[in-house]
C-alpha positions in Angstrom: -0.1 -0.2 0.4 1.7 3.1 -1.2 1.6 6.8 0.6 0.1 8.3 -2.9 -2.9 5.9 -1.7 -3.3 6.5 1.6 -3.3 9.9 1.2 -5.9 13.0 1.9 -5.2 16.0 1.0 -6.8 18.3 3.8 -9.5 19.8 4.3 -10.8 22.6 0.9 -10.1 26.3 2.0 -9.0 29.2 0.0 -6.7 29.9 -2.7 -4.6 32.5 -0.6 -5.3 30.2 2.3 -4.0 27.2 0.8 -0.3 29.2 0.1 0.3 30.1 3.5 3.7 28.1 5.0 1.5 27.0 7.4 -1.1 25.4 4.9 1.5 23.8 2.9 3.9 22.9 5.7 0.7 20.9 7.2 -0.2 19.5 3.7 3.4 18.2 3.1 4.2 16.2 6.8 1.3 14.8 6.6 1.6 13.3 3.0 4.9 12.5 4.4 4.3 10.8 7.2 1.9 8.4 5.3 4.1 7.6 2.9 6.5 5.3 5.0 5.9 1.9 4.8 6.1 0.9 8.7 7.7 -2.6 7.6 10.7 -0.9 6.1 11.3 1.0 9.4 13.2 -1.7 11.9 12.6 0.2 15.4 9.0 -0.3 14.7 9.4 -3.8 13.8 11.2 -4.6 17.0 9.6 -7.3 20.0 6.8 -5.6 21.4 6.4 -3.3 19.3 2.3 -2.5 17.7 1.7 -3.5 14.5 -0.2 -0.7 12.8 -1.0 -0.5 8.9 0.5 3.4 8.7 3.3 5.1 10.6 1.3 7.5 13.4 2.1 11.2 14.5 3.8 9.2 17.9 5.7 6.7 16.0 7.5 9.9 13.6 7.9 11.9 17.1 9.5 8.8 18.5 12.4 8.2 15.7 13.0 12.2 15.6 13.2 12.3 19.0 10.9 14.7 20.0 7.6 14.3 21.9 4.6 14.1 20.3 3.2 17.4 20.8 6.3 19.6 19.6 5.5 16.7 16.3 1.7 17.3 16.3 2.0 21.6 16.4 4.8 21.3 13.1 2.7 18.6 11.2 -0.2 21.4 12.3 1.9 24.1 10.5 1.4 25.8 13.6 4.4 28.8 13.3 7.5 28.0 16.6 10.7 28.5 16.6 12.3 25.0 15.1 15.8 24.7 15.5 17.2 23.0 12.2 19.2 20.4 14.6 15.9 19.4 15.6 14.2 19.3 12.0 17.0 17.6 10.7 16.2 14.4 12.8 12.8 14.9 11.4 13.4 14.2 8.4 15.9 11.4 8.7 12.3 10.8 10.5 10.4 10.6 7.5 12.8 10.0 4.8 12.9 13.0 3.1 15.7 14.1 0.5 17.5 16.6 -0.1 15.3 18.6 -2.3 12.4 17.8 0.8 14.6 18.2 3.3 15.1 22.1 1.9 11.7 22.9 1.4 10.7 21.8 5.1 13.9 24.4 5.9 12.0 27.0 3.7 8.9 26.4 4.7 9.9 27.3 8.8 11.3 30.3 8.2 9.9 33.5 10.1 7.2 34.7 7.7 8.2 37.4 5.5 5.8 39.4 4.3 4.9 40.2 0.2 7.0 42.4 -1.4 7.7 43.3 -5.3 11.1 41.8 -6.7 12.6 43.6 -9.4 12.1 43.1 -12.9 14.7 40.1 -13.9 17.9 41.8 -15.6 18.2 41.5 -19.6 20.9 39.1 -20.3 24.1 40.5 -21.2 25.3 39.7 -24.9 27.6 37.4 -24.9 24.8 34.9 -23.5 22.4 36.5 -26.1 24.5 35.5 -29.0 25.2 32.2 -27.6 21.4 31.7 -27.6 21.3 32.4 -30.8 24.1 30.2 -32.4 21.9 26.9 -30.7 20.8 25.0 -33.3 17.5 24.1 -30.4 15.2 26.0 -29.0 16.3 28.5 -25.7 15.6 30.6 -23.7 16.0 32.4 -20.5 13.6 32.8 -17.5 14.2 34.5 -13.9 12.5 33.2 -10.7 8.6 33.1 -12.0 9.2 32.3 -15.3 9.6 35.3 -17.5 11.4 34.6 -20.3 14.0 37.8 -21.3 15.9 36.4 -23.4 15.2 33.5 -27.1 15.8 32.4 -29.8 15.2 32.4 -33.3 14.3 28.4 -33.0 11.9 28.9 -29.8 10.1 31.1 -31.3 9.7 28.7 -34.4 8.4 25.6 -32.2 6.5 27.1 -29.9 4.4 30.4 -31.7 2.6 31.8 -28.0 5.4 33.1 -27.3 4.9 35.7 -30.0 2.1 36.8 -27.4 2.6 35.2 -24.2 6.4 34.8 -22.3 6.0 33.3 -19.3 6.3 29.8 -19.1 3.8 28.6 -16.4 0.9 31.1 -17.7 1.1 29.5 -20.7 0.8 25.9 -19.8 -1.9 26.4 -17.9 -3.5 29.0 -19.0 -3.2 28.9 -22.6 -5.2 25.7 -24.2 -2.8 25.5 -27.6 -0.2 23.9 -24.6 -3.0 21.1 -24.6 -2.5 20.5 -27.7 1.4 20.7 -28.6 2.3 19.0 -24.8 2.1 15.2 -25.3 1.1 13.9 -22.0 0.3 17.7 -20.8 -1.8 15.8 -18.0 0.5 13.0 -16.9 3.6 14.3 -17.0 4.0 18.5 -18.3 1.6 19.5 -15.9 2.7 17.9 -13.2 6.1 18.2 -12.7 5.9 22.0 -13.6 3.0 22.2 -11.2 5.9 20.7 -8.3 8.8 23.4 -9.7 6.1 26.4 -9.1 5.5 24.7 -5.3 9.7 24.5 -5.0 10.1 27.8 -5.8 7.4 29.4 -4.0 9.3 27.8 -0.4 12.0 29.8 -2.1 10.9 32.9 -2.5 8.4 33.1 -0.4 7.9 36.8 -0.1 8.1 37.7 -4.1 4.1 38.4 -5.0 4.9 38.4 -9.0 5.3 34.2 -7.7 3.0 34.3 -5.7 -0.1 36.4 -8.2 1.2 33.9 -11.0 0.4 30.7 -9.0 -3.2 32.1 -7.9 -4.4 33.4 -11.2 -3.3 29.3 -12.1 -5.0 28.1 -9.4 -7.8 29.9 -10.4 -7.9 30.1 -14.3 -7.1 25.9 -14.4 -9.0 23.4 -12.1 -6.5 20.6 -12.7 -3.9 22.5 -12.1 -6.4 23.2 -8.7 -7.0 19.6 -8.5 -2.9 19.0 -8.2 -2.4 21.2 -6.0 -4.6 20.0 -3.9 -4.1 16.0 -4.2 -0.5 15.4 -5.5 1.4 17.2 -3.3 5.1 17.0 -5.2 8.6 18.8 -4.9 10.9 19.3 -8.2 13.6 22.4 -8.3 14.3 22.0 -12.1 13.2 20.2 -14.9 16.9 18.6 -15.8 17.3 16.1 -18.1 14.1 14.9 -18.7 12.8 13.3 -21.8 9.6 14.5 -22.5 7.7 14.4 -25.8 6.4 17.6 -28.5 4.2 18.4 -31.4 6.9 20.9 -33.7 4.9 23.0 -35.9 5.2 21.8 -39.4 6.9 18.5 -38.7 4.8 15.6 -39.0 5.9 13.5 -36.0 5.8 14.0 -32.1 9.3 15.7 -31.1 11.2 13.2 -28.2 13.7 16.4 -26.2 15.5 16.1 -23.3 15.2 20.0 -21.0 18.6 20.9 -19.9 18.7 23.8 -18.2 21.3 25.6 -16.9 21.8 28.5 -13.8 24.2 31.3 -15.4 27.0 32.0 -11.9 26.5 35.3 -12.0 22.9 35.2 -11.3 21.4 31.5 -9.6 18.0 33.8 -9.8 18.3 32.8 -13.5 18.0 29.3 -15.8 18.7 28.5 -19.4 16.6 26.0 -20.6 17.1 24.2 -24.0 15.2 21.8 -25.9 17.8 19.3 -27.6 16.6 16.7 -29.6 16.9 13.0 -28.3 16.7 9.2 -29.2 16.4 8.7 -25.2 13.3 6.8 -24.6 10.2 9.0 -23.3 8.2 9.1 -20.5 5.7 5.9 -20.5 1.7 7.2 -21.0 0.2 4.0 -20.5 0.3 3.4 -24.3 -1.9 6.2 -24.8 -2.0 6.8 -29.7 0.8 9.7 -29.9 -1.9 12.7 -31.4 -2.6 16.1 -31.5 -4.0 17.2 -27.7 -3.2 14.4 -25.6 
């Protein structure tokens, strides 16, 4: 029995409430605990330890060396002063990976008021020239996925970029994305939503990112449902293999996403879609045709 099948989202709440650090902390702490398999945790299989179908709050507290009351407050997302060393023991007990650990630390920081970040700086001529020399679609975007530079091939592959230069807004707010991106619901949408979620914790005070996520969740019911029911995290798409339709080509293209960060500005990302012969995601035997 997997953690995903046991997880049930918290009671319905308004979108503004869903985006608060406390609600996100509650959602993920519950999800992380319920995905644990007690049969695979040695300390829960010692003689005399009661067998349970799922790991309880008390058991996680015991594994982390904290009180049940303290852990319960953390899982409810209540604000408190949490020491990094103690959170590290909680992360160990919940078997969190590196990305999840950082997400946990980001969420428990003292809440910062929303503020408007400065606009992303234009790229220099060297990066623009590098983009133009690439034979594949490539662009540079900022923390909330506004594209600040791209090459001619990007315009050829993605005609929508003449009217919409925010990657995430196009994916969920423009119906053409479902036509072009193969496996939109199974691959593209959930993985990119997971990127948004990780970014929201890192840039918790960024009003542009907050407004973008709010717009997406208000506009697209699928995004809202996945946000509630499939909590997941991704920091970047680097190395992903995906498929899409390219204008003028009769067959779908399989590409590997290459994502890089310029060392001069770690808030920027350079993304390039490189054709590949690697195996694309398994879509359960779906016939590849436009609109899937």
